[in-house]
C-alpha positions in Angstrom: 120.2 105.4 85.3 116.8 106.1 87.0 115.2 106.5 83.6 116.6 103.3 82.3 115.3 101.4 85.4 111.9 103.0 85.0 111.8 102.1 81.3 112.8 98.5 81.9 110.3 98.0 84.8 107.6 99.9 83.0 107.0 101.8 86.2 106.1 98.6 88.1 107.5 96.6 90.9 109.9 93.9 89.5 109.4 91.4 92.3 108.3 88.0 91.2 107.0 85.3 93.5 109.4 82.3 93.6 106.5 79.8 93.6 104.5 81.2 90.7 106.7 83.8 88.9 103.8 86.2 89.2 105.0 89.8 89.1 103.8 92.3 91.7 101.4 94.8 90.1 102.3 97.8 92.4 103.2 101.0 90.7 103.2 103.2 93.9 106.2 104.6 95.7 108.7 102.4 93.9 112.2 102.2 95.3 115.5 101.3 93.6 117.0 98.2 95.1 120.4 96.6 94.7 119.9 92.9 93.8 123.3 92.1 95.4 123.7 94.6 98.3 126.5 97.1 98.2 127.7 95.7 101.6 128.7 92.4 100.0 130.2 93.7 96.9 127.2 94.6 94.7 127.7 97.4 92.2 125.6 100.3 91.3 125.1 99.3 87.7 121.9 98.8 85.7 122.0 94.9 85.8 122.2 95.0 89.6 119.4 97.5 90.2 115.6 96.9 90.2 112.4 98.7 91.0 110.6 97.3 94.1 107.5 98.5 96.0 108.2 99.3 99.7 106.7 96.0 100.9 108.9 93.9 98.5 112.0 95.9 99.2 111.6 95.3 102.9 110.9 91.6 102.3 113.9 91.0 100.1 116.1 93.0 102.6 115.0 90.7 105.4 115.6 87.6 103.4 119.0 88.8 102.3 119.9 89.7 105.9 118.9 86.2 107.0 120.9 84.7 104.1 124.1 86.6 105.0 123.7 85.9 108.7 123.4 82.2 107.9 126.4 82.1 105.5 128.6 84.2 107.8 128.0 81.8 110.6 129.2 79.0 108.2 125.9 77.0 108.3 124.5 75.8 105.0 121.7 78.0 103.8 119.4 75.0 103.0 116.4 76.3 105.0 116.6 79.7 103.2 117.0 77.9 99.8 113.9 75.8 100.6 112.0 78.9 101.7 112.8 80.8 98.5 112.2 77.7 96.4 115.3 78.6 94.3 118.9 79.5 94.5 119.2 82.6 96.8 122.2 83.9 94.8 120.2 84.6 91.7 
């Protein structure tokens, strides 16, 4: 599965900025990230995995943590949606 992720990502971080769709150019110390975290039912399958550089892996983990805290407390995630500029479930 690691080879398939590397092939798809071309050995480059797959993070795209929500405001410009520009892709991160980092190719250093890539990490495999679950798009939908295992803790909320995400699966370890190719379509749910991506390559991220350490900075973007941490950034998305912080955003996901905030999103799940907000939704668990039953408040609408409108501020997070505005911050991301898109639907946070994608």
